[in-house]
KOLDODO-471535 format. One line per 8 residues: their letters; for each residue x, y, z of N, C-alpha, C. Coordinates in Angstrom, 2 decimals, always signed. Example, Ala and Ser with C-alpha at 12.3 -4.5 7.8 and 13.67 -1.06 7.14 Angstrom:
// residues 2
as = +13.19/-5.69/+7.80/+12.30/-4.50/+7.80/+13.20/-3.30/+7.80 ~ +12.85/-2.25/+7.08/+13.67/-1.06/+7.14/+12.90/+0.03/+7.87
// end
This chain:
// residues 102
mkqtaayw = +78.96/-70.81/-65.52/+78.50/-71.47/-64.32/+79.28/-70.95/-63.12 ~ +78.56/-70.55/-62.08/+79.20/-70.04/-60.87/+79.75/-71.20/-60.05 ~ +81.03/-71.13/-59.69/+81.67/-72.18/-58.90/+81.43/-71.93/-57.41 ~ +81.32/-73.00/-56.65/+81.08/-72.90/-55.22/+82.39/-72.74/-54.45 ~ +82.27/-72.35/-53.19/+83.46/-72.27/-52.33/+84.13/-73.63/-52.23 ~ +83.35/-74.69/-52.11/+83.91/-76.05/-52.03/+84.73/-76.38/-53.27 ~ +84.24/-75.94/-54.43/+84.98/-76.16/-55.67/+86.36/-75.50/-55.60 ~ +86.41/-74.22/-55.17/+87.68/-73.48/-55.13/+88.61/-74.02/-54.05
ikklnlte = +88.06/-74.46/-52.94/+88.88/-75.06/-51.88/+89.60/-76.29/-52.42 ~ +88.86/-77.12/-53.16/+89.47/-78.32/-53.74/+90.41/-77.96/-54.89 ~ +89.96/-77.11/-55.80/+90.74/-76.75/-56.99/+92.08/-76.11/-56.61 ~ +92.08/-75.23/-55.61/+93.29/-74.51/-55.22/+94.05/-75.20/-54.09 ~ +93.53/-76.35/-53.64/+94.17/-77.12/-52.58/+94.33/-76.29/-51.29 ~ +93.24/-75.64/-50.89/+93.25/-74.80/-49.69/+93.06/-75.66/-48.45 ~ +93.64/-75.22/-47.35/+93.46/-75.89/-46.06/+92.94/-74.88/-45.05 ~ +92.44/-75.39/-43.94/+91.87/-74.54/-42.89/+92.94/-73.59/-42.34
hieggafr = +92.54/-72.33/-42.17/+93.43/-71.32/-41.60/+93.11/-71.17/-40.11 ~ +94.11/-71.03/-39.29/+93.93/-70.96/-37.83/+93.02/-69.80/-37.40 ~ +93.00/-68.70/-38.18/+92.19/-67.53/-37.83/+90.83/-67.53/-38.52 ~ +90.52/-68.58/-39.25/+89.24/-68.68/-39.97/+89.48/-68.73/-41.46 ~ +88.54/-69.32/-42.19/+88.65/-69.41/-43.63/+89.58/-70.53/-44.07 ~ +89.95/-70.47/-45.33/+90.84/-71.47/-45.92/+91.92/-70.75/-46.72 ~ +93.11/-71.37/-46.83/+94.21/-70.67/-47.49/+95.22/-71.66/-48.07 ~ +96.11/-71.13/-48.90/+97.30/-71.84/-49.35/+98.34/-70.82/-49.74
etyrakht = +99.53/-70.99/-49.21/+100.64/-70.12/-49.61/+101.02/-70.44/-51.05 ~ +101.14/-69.40/-51.87/+101.48/-69.60/-53.28/+102.87/-69.10/-53.62 ~ +103.47/-68.31/-52.73/+104.80/-67.77/-52.98/+105.48/-67.42/-51.67 ~ +106.77/-67.70/-51.59/+107.60/-67.27/-50.46/+108.99/-66.94/-51.02 ~ +109.41/-65.70/-50.84/+110.74/-65.29/-51.31/+111.80/-66.16/-50.65 ~ +112.85/-66.45/-51.40/+113.90/-67.32/-50.85/+114.78/-66.60/-49.84 ~ +114.80/-65.29/-49.86/+115.63/-64.53/-48.92/+114.80/-64.03/-47.75 ~ +115.46/-63.86/-46.60/+114.78/-63.38/-45.40/+115.49/-62.16/-44.82
iarahlpa = +114.76/-61.46/-44.00/+115.31/-60.34/-43.23/+115.45/-60.84/-41.79 ~ +116.63/-60.73/-41.25/+116.89/-61.21/-39.89/+116.11/-60.40/-38.87 ~ +115.62/-61.05/-37.83/+114.85/-60.40/-36.76/+115.58/-59.17/-36.22 ~ +116.89/-59.22/-36.12/+117.67/-58.10/-35.57/+117.52/-56.82/-36.39 ~ +117.09/-56.94/-37.65/+116.96/-55.78/-38.53/+115.51/-55.36/-38.73 ~ +114.61/-55.93/-37.95/+113.18/-55.64/-38.07/+112.69/-54.86/-36.85 ~ +111.56/-54.16/-36.99/+110.98/-53.46/-35.82/+110.60/-54.46/-34.72 ~ +110.39/-53.96/-33.53/+110.09/-54.79/-32.36/+108.79/-55.57/-32.51
tfhgdray = +107.90/-55.16/-33.42/+106.63/-55.86/-33.62/+106.81/-57.24/-34.25 ~ +108.00/-57.53/-34.79/+108.27/-58.83/-35.40/+108.95/-59.74/-34.37 ~ +108.61/-61.01/-34.42/+109.13/-61.94/-33.43/+110.01/-63.03/-34.03 ~ +110.53/-62.78/-35.21/+111.41/-63.74/-35.86/+111.83/-63.25/-37.22 ~ +112.66/-64.01/-37.90/+113.06/-63.66/-39.26/+111.82/-63.65/-40.16 ~ +111.86/-62.84/-41.22/+110.72/-62.74/-42.14/+111.20/-62.86/-43.57 ~ +110.43/-63.55/-44.39/+110.71/-63.59/-45.82/+110.50/-62.19/-46.40 ~ +111.25/-61.87/-47.45/+111.05/-60.57/-48.11/+109.60/-60.37/-48.49
staiyfll = +108.97/-61.44/-48.96/+107.59/-61.36/-49.44/+106.96/-62.74/-49.43 ~ +105.65/-62.78/-49.22/+104.88/-64.02/-49.37/+103.56/-63.67/-50.04 ~ +102.88/-64.67/-50.56/+101.55/-64.49/-51.14/+100.71/-65.72/-50.82 ~ +99.42/-65.51/-50.60/+98.51/-66.62/-50.32/+97.21/-66.44/-51.09 ~ +96.49/-67.54/-51.29/+95.07/-67.51/-51.62/+94.35/-67.60/-50.28 ~ +93.25/-66.88/-50.14/+92.47/-66.91/-48.90/+91.01/-66.88/-49.27 ~ +90.21/-67.75/-48.67/+88.80/-67.85/-48.99/+87.98/-67.92/-47.71 ~ +86.97/-67.06/-47.63/+85.99/-67.12/-46.54/+84.66/-67.56/-47.13
qqaqfsal = +84.06/-68.57/-46.53/+82.73/-68.99/-46.95/+81.68/-68.15/-46.22 ~ +80.46/-68.19/-46.74/+79.36/-67.45/-46.12/+79.27/-67.81/-44.64 ~ +79.11/-66.80/-43.80/+78.98/-66.91/-42.34/+80.32/-67.19/-41.65 ~ +81.42/-67.29/-42.39/+82.74/-67.42/-41.77/+83.33/-66.03/-41.55 ~ +84.30/-65.95/-40.66/+85.02/-64.70/-40.47/+86.47/-65.02/-40.16 ~ +87.31/-64.06/-40.40/+88.71/-64.16/-40.01/+88.84/-63.45/-38.67 ~ +89.31/-64.15/-37.67/+89.41/-63.58/-36.32/+90.30/-62.34/-36.30 ~ +89.97/-61.40/-35.45/+90.82/-60.22/-35.30/+92.21/-60.68/-34.90
hriaadel = +93.21/-60.10/-35.55/+94.59/-60.45/-35.25/+95.50/-59.29/-35.61 ~ +96.63/-59.23/-34.94/+97.62/-58.17/-35.18/+98.46/-58.55/-36.38 ~ +98.63/-57.59/-37.29/+99.42/-57.82/-38.50/+100.66/-56.94/-38.42 ~ +101.83/-57.56/-38.44/+103.08/-56.82/-38.32/+103.57/-56.30/-39.67 ~ +103.23/-56.99/-40.75/+103.73/-56.63/-42.08/+102.59/-56.10/-42.95 ~ +102.93/-55.41/-44.00/+101.92/-54.95/-44.95/+101.21/-56.12/-45.59 ~ +99.93/-55.93/-45.93/+99.17/-56.92/-46.67/+98.56/-56.26/-47.89 ~ +98.44/-57.02/-48.95/+97.83/-56.57/-50.19/+96.72/-57.55/-50.52
whfyagds = +95.51/-57.04/-50.75/+94.35/-57.88/-50.99/+93.90/-57.76/-52.44 ~ +93.58/-58.91/-53.06/+92.95/-58.96/-54.38/+91.61/-59.66/-54.20 ~ +90.59/-59.17/-54.87/+89.27/-59.80/-54.79/+88.96/-60.42/-56.14 ~ +88.65/-61.73/-56.16/+88.39/-62.42/-57.42/+86.92/-62.75/-57.64 ~ +86.20/-63.15/-56.60/+84.80/-63.55/-56.78/+84.12/-63.64/-55.43 ~ +82.79/-63.74/-55.46/+82.01/-63.93/-54.25/+81.34/-62.65/-53.79 ~ +80.77/-62.71/-52.60/+80.09/-61.55/-52.03/+81.11/-60.57/-51.46 ~ +80.72/-59.32/-51.42/+81.57/-58.28/-50.85/+81.78/-58.56/-49.36
leiieikp = +82.86/-58.00/-48.82/+83.13/-58.16/-47.40/+83.78/-56.90/-46.84 ~ +83.79/-56.83/-45.53/+84.42/-55.71/-44.84/+85.68/-56.19/-44.13 ~ +86.73/-55.38/-44.23/+87.96/-55.63/-43.50/+88.04/-54.54/-42.43 ~ +88.08/-54.95/-41.19/+88.10/-54.00/-40.08/+89.55/-53.80/-39.65 ~ +89.96/-52.54/-39.60/+91.31/-52.19/-39.20/+91.23/-51.25/-37.99 ~ +91.95/-51.59/-36.94/+92.02/-50.73/-35.76/+93.47/-50.28/-35.62 ~ +93.69/-48.99/-35.77/+95.03/-48.43/-35.67/+95.50/-48.46/-34.21 ~ +96.82/-48.43/-33.97/+97.32/-48.39/-32.59/+96.72/-47.25/-31.77
sgelyihh = +96.33/-46.16/-32.43/+95.71/-45.02/-31.75/+94.27/-45.28/-31.34 ~ +93.70/-46.40/-31.84/+92.31/-46.73/-31.53/+91.34/-46.35/-32.64 ~ +91.83/-45.64/-33.67/+90.96/-45.27/-34.79/+90.50/-46.52/-35.53 ~ +89.22/-46.52/-35.90/+88.62/-47.65/-36.60/+88.44/-47.30/-38.07 ~ +88.87/-48.20/-38.95/+88.67/-48.06/-40.39/+87.98/-49.32/-40.89 ~ +86.99/-49.16/-41.75/+86.33/-50.29/-42.38/+86.59/-50.20/-43.87 ~ +87.27/-51.21/-44.40/+87.59/-51.26/-45.82/+86.62/-52.23/-46.49 ~ +86.03/-51.79/-47.59/+85.10/-52.64/-48.34/+85.85/-53.29/-49.49
lgtdme = +85.65/-54.58/-49.66/+86.32/-55.34/-50.71/+85.25/-56.13/-51.46 ~ +85.23/-56.02/-52.77/+84.28/-56.77/-53.56/+83.82/-56.02/-54.78 ~ +82.84/-56.59/-55.46/+82.34/-55.97/-56.69/+81.20/-55.00/-56.43 ~ +80.54/-55.10/-55.27/+79.44/-54.20/-54.91/+79.89/-53.38/-53.70 ~ +80.51/-52.24/-53.98/+81.09/-51.43/-52.91/+80.03/-50.73/-52.03 ~ +78.76/-50.77/-52.45/+77.68/-50.19/-51.65/+77.40/-51.07/-50.45
// end
């Protein structure tokens, strides 16, 4: 039986994300890197690593936003989606994520 987005939001205890969709942090490293040791693109101390669940429902989008740290995406279920990346040089990359890469 295919589970709905509402099912996963409840099951994983996801809450509304400020940039769109729903999320829950699942891991945060106990150690941090001080702002003084990070590039200028960071505006505060950062955990060594974090992990989240993130869910977009049909017709939702995640607002364009600047990402200072690396991100790693895993796809578990649902329709395919596009991740739009704009490099500082202005180059546009579209990454396809999902089971139907066409």
